[in-house]
DRENDO-1510 file (C-alpha; in Angstrom, 1 decimal, always signed):
<recs>
REC; n; res; u; v; w
REC; 1; MET; -68.4; +67.0; +5.5 .
REC; 2; ASP; -70.0; +70.2; +6.4 .
REC; 3; ALA; -68.7; +73.5; +7.2 .
REC; 4; GLY; -68.7; +73.2; +11.3 .
REC; 5; ASN; -66.3; +69.4; +11.1 .
REC; 6; ARG; -63.8; +70.3; +9.0 .
REC; 7; PRO; -60.7; +69.9; +10.6 .
REC; 8; PRO; -58.0; +73.3; +10.9 .
REC; 9; GLY; -55.1; +71.9; +9.4 .
REC; 10; ARG; -56.8; +71.7; +5.7 .
REC; 11; THR; -54.6; +73.7; +2.8 .
REC; 12; GLN; -57.5; +74.9; +1.4 .
REC; 13; GLU; -58.1; +77.4; +3.9 .
REC; 14; PHE; -55.2; +78.7; +3.5 .
REC; 15; VAL; -55.8; +78.8; -0.4 .
REC; 16; ALA; -59.7; +79.3; -0.1 .
REC; 17; ALA; -59.3; +82.3; +2.5 .
REC; 18; LEU; -60.9; +85.9; +1.3 .
REC; 19; GLY; -58.3; +87.6; +3.0 .
REC; 20; PHE; -57.7; +89.8; +6.0 .
REC; 21; GLY; -60.5; +91.9; +7.5 .
REC; 22; GLU; -62.3; +92.9; +10.4 .
REC; 23; LYS; -64.7; +90.6; +12.7 .
REC; 24; TRP; -66.0; +90.9; +15.8 .
REC; 25; GLY; -63.8; +93.0; +16.0 .
REC; 26; ARG; -60.3; +91.4; +15.3 .
REC; 27; GLU; -58.4; +91.3; +12.9 .
REC; 28; VAL; -58.4; +87.6; +11.0 .
REC; 29; LEU; -58.0; +85.5; +8.5 .
REC; 30; LEU; -61.8; +84.8; +6.9 .
REC; 31; ASP; -62.9; +81.7; +5.6 .
REC; 32; ARG; -65.5; +81.6; +2.8 .
REC; 33; ASP; -67.7; +79.8; +5.7 .
REC; 34; GLY; -67.3; +82.8; +7.9 .
REC; 35; ARG; -65.4; +82.6; +10.3 .
REC; 36; GLY; -62.0; +83.5; +11.3 .
REC; 37; ARG; -59.2; +82.1; +12.0 .
REC; 38; LEU; -56.3; +84.2; +14.8 .
REC; 39; PHE; -52.7; +82.8; +15.3 .
REC; 40; LEU; -50.0; +82.7; +17.9 .
REC; 41; GLU; -47.5; +83.2; +18.7 .
REC; 42; LEU; -46.5; +81.1; +21.6 .
REC; 43; THR; -43.1; +81.0; +24.6 .
REC; 44; THR; -42.2; +81.1; +27.4 .
REC; 45; ASP; -42.0; +83.3; +30.3 .
REC; 46; ALA; -38.8; +83.5; +31.7 .
REC; 47; ASP; -39.5; +85.6; +34.9 .
REC; 48; HIS; -42.2; +82.1; +35.5 .
REC; 49; PRO; -41.2; +80.4; +38.2 .
REC; 50; HIS; -42.9; +77.0; +36.3 .
REC; 51; SER; -44.3; +77.2; +33.4 .
REC; 52; GLU; -47.0; +74.2; +32.9 .
REC; 53; PRO; -47.8; +73.9; +29.2 .
REC; 54; ALA; -50.1; +70.5; +29.2 .
REC; 55; ALA; -52.4; +72.5; +32.0 .
REC; 56; ALA; -51.9; +75.8; +30.2 .
REC; 57; TYR; -53.8; +73.4; +26.5 .
REC; 58; GLU; -55.8; +72.0; +28.9 .
REC; 59; SER; -57.3; +75.0; +30.2 .
REC; 60; LEU; -57.7; +77.0; +27.4 .
REC; 61; LEU; -59.6; +74.4; +25.2 .
REC; 62; SER; -62.6; +74.0; +28.9 .
REC; 63; THR; -63.0; +78.2; +27.5 .
REC; 64; LEU; -63.5; +78.2; +24.5 .
REC; 65; GLU; -67.0; +77.8; +22.4 .
REC; 66; PRO; -68.1; +74.9; +21.5 .
REC; 67; GLY; -67.3; +74.9; +17.5 .
REC; 68; ALA; -64.5; +76.9; +18.0 .
REC; 69; GLN; -61.3; +74.8; +16.8 .
REC; 70; VAL; -57.4; +75.7; +17.6 .
REC; 71; ARG; -54.2; +73.5; +15.9 .
REC; 72; PHE; -50.6; +73.9; +17.3 .
REC; 73; LEU; -47.8; +74.3; +15.2 .
REC; 74; GLN; -44.2; +73.4; +16.1 .
REC; 75; ILE; -42.4; +74.6; +12.9 .
REC; 76; PHE; -38.8; +75.3; +12.6 .
REC; 77; TRP; -38.5; +78.6; +11.4 .
REC; 78; PRO; -35.0; +80.2; +10.2 .
REC; 79; ASP; -33.6; +82.7; +12.5 .
REC; 80; ASP; -30.9; +85.5; +11.5 .
REC; 81; GLU; -31.1; +87.1; +14.9 .
REC; 82; PRO; -28.2; +85.1; +16.8 .
REC; 83; ARG; -25.9; +85.8; +13.6 .
REC; 84; ALA; -26.7; +89.0; +13.0 .
REC; 85; ALA; -25.7; +90.6; +17.0 .
REC; 86; PHE; -23.0; +88.3; +16.7 .
REC; 87; LEU; -21.9; +90.1; +13.5 .
REC; 88; ARG; -22.6; +93.0; +15.2 .
REC; 89; GLN; -20.7; +92.1; +18.5 .
REC; 90; ALA; -17.7; +91.8; +15.8 .
REC; 91; ALA; -18.2; +95.4; +14.1 .
REC; 92; ASP; -18.2; +97.1; +17.9 .
REC; 93; GLN; -14.9; +94.9; +18.8 .
REC; 94; PRO; -11.6; +98.0; +18.7 .
REC; 95; ASP; -9.3; +95.8; +16.7 .
REC; 96; PRO; -7.7; +93.4; +18.3 .
REC; 97; GLY; -3.1; +94.1; +17.5 .
REC; 98; THR; -2.0; +90.7; +16.0 .
REC; 99; ALA; -2.1; +89.5; +12.4 .
REC; 100; PHE; -3.5; +86.3; +13.7 .
REC; 101; THR; -6.5; +87.6; +15.5 .
REC; 102; SER; -7.6; +89.8; +12.9 .
REC; 103; GLY; -7.3; +87.0; +10.0 .
REC; 104; LEU; -9.1; +84.8; +12.8 .
REC; 105; LEU; -11.8; +87.5; +12.8 .
REC; 106; CYS; -12.4; +88.0; +9.6 .
REC; 107; ASP; -12.7; +84.3; +8.3 .
REC; 108; LEU; -14.9; +83.8; +10.9 .
REC; 109; THR; -17.0; +86.6; +10.4 .
REC; 110; GLY; -17.3; +85.9; +6.9 .
REC; 111; TYR; -18.3; +82.3; +7.6 .
REC; 112; LEU; -20.6; +83.6; +9.0 .
REC; 113; SER; -22.0; +86.1; +6.3 .
REC; 114; HIS; -22.6; +82.9; +4.0 .
REC; 115; ALA; -23.1; +80.4; +6.3 .
REC; 116; PRO; -26.7; +78.9; +6.4 .
REC; 117; LEU; -29.4; +80.3; +8.6 .
REC; 118; PRO; -29.8; +78.1; +12.0 .
REC; 119; TYR; -33.2; +77.6; +12.6 .
REC; 120; LEU; -36.0; +78.3; +15.9 .
REC; 121; ARG; -38.2; +76.4; +16.5 .
REC; 122; ARG; -41.8; +78.2; +16.5 .
REC; 123; THR; -44.8; +77.3; +18.1 .
REC; 124; ILE; -48.3; +78.6; +16.2 .
REC; 125; LEU; -51.2; +77.9; +18.1 .
REC; 126; GLU; -54.6; +78.9; +15.3 .
REC; 127; ILE; -58.0; +79.3; +15.9 .
REC; 128; VAL; -60.6; +79.6; +14.2 .
REC; 129; MET; -63.6; +81.4; +15.6 .
REC; 130; VAL; -67.2; +81.0; +14.6 .
REC; 131; GLY; -69.2; +83.5; +16.5 .
REC; 132; GLU; -68.2; +86.3; +18.6 .
REC; 133; GLU; -68.7; +84.1; +21.8 .
REC; 134; SER; -65.4; +82.6; +20.5 .
REC; 135; ALA; -63.7; +86.1; +19.8 .
REC; 136; GLU; -64.4; +86.8; +22.9 .
REC; 137; SER; -62.8; +83.8; +24.3 .
REC; 138; VAL; -59.6; +84.6; +23.1 .
REC; 139; GLY; -58.8; +87.1; +25.1 .
REC; 140; GLY; -59.6; +84.7; +28.1 .
REC; 141; ALA; -57.2; +82.3; +26.3 .
REC; 142; VAL; -53.9; +84.7; +26.1 .
REC; 143; GLU; -55.1; +85.4; +30.1 .
REC; 144; ILE; -55.1; +81.1; +30.7 .
REC; 145; LEU; -51.6; +80.5; +28.8 .
REC; 146; ARG; -50.1; +83.5; +30.9 .
REC; 147; SER; -51.2; +82.3; +34.1 .
REC; 148; HIS; -49.0; +78.8; +33.1 .
REC; 149; GLY; -46.2; +81.0; +31.8 .
REC; 150; LEU; -47.3; +80.9; +28.3 .
REC; 151; ILE; -46.8; +84.4; +26.4 .
REC; 152; SER; -49.1; +84.4; +23.5 .
REC; 153; ARG; -48.4; +87.1; +20.8 .
REC; 154; LEU; -51.2; +88.0; +17.8 .
REC; 155; LEU; -49.1; +87.1; +14.3 .
REC; 156; ARG; -49.7; +90.7; +12.4 .
REC; 157; PRO; -51.5; +89.8; +8.2 .
REC; 158; ALA; -47.6; +89.6; +6.6 .
REC; 159; GLU; -47.0; +87.7; +9.6 .
REC; 160; VAL; -49.4; +85.0; +8.9 .
REC; 161; GLN; -49.0; +85.3; +5.3 .
REC; 162; ASP; -44.9; +84.3; +5.5 .
REC; 163; LEU; -46.3; +81.5; +8.1 .
REC; 164; ALA; -48.2; +79.9; +5.5 .
REC; 165; ARG; -45.5; +80.5; +3.0 .
REC; 166; TRP; -43.0; +78.4; +4.9 .
REC; 167; VAL; -45.2; +75.9; +5.9 .
REC; 168; PHE; -46.5; +75.6; +2.3 .
REC; 169; HIS; -42.4; +75.6; +0.6 .
REC; 170; PRO; -40.2; +75.6; +3.0 .
REC; 171; VAL; -36.6; +76.0; +2.0 .
REC; 172; LEU; -34.9; +74.3; +4.3 .
REC; 173; GLU; -31.1; +74.4; +3.1 .
</recs>
């Protein structure tokens, strides 16, 4: 199978990648065959009146250069932020004053400190760019997603490495 026809979702592409480098004016994960991969995390824009993911994805695909590839990843990722926010709020509360409520708060915060993390569903868009035109179309793709109520955030290299570790070795305890 030639490089242009390989599916974007192969594990080998992560393992055989050359690392991160600049190509076409963007920091990308470089493939051995010269392609670059960008990873965007997608979320819904709370201020947009109507989120239209299906229309956004259709519009996105129509803007990419022929040969560019896209993969959507739905990942359940451990999320410490809700628990950390609660523990911060609990620490800021004044002493409840009674032994019962003090003990209850202590037990609750103790449990939460050791309980498994909750999971957050993350949507990751992987764009495999084949040339300068596909790199230029990424900016347009971000705007298209925004117009349909989706916000995209480019993942930094360390976040892509964390993503790869999680995909290949999830710890679901």
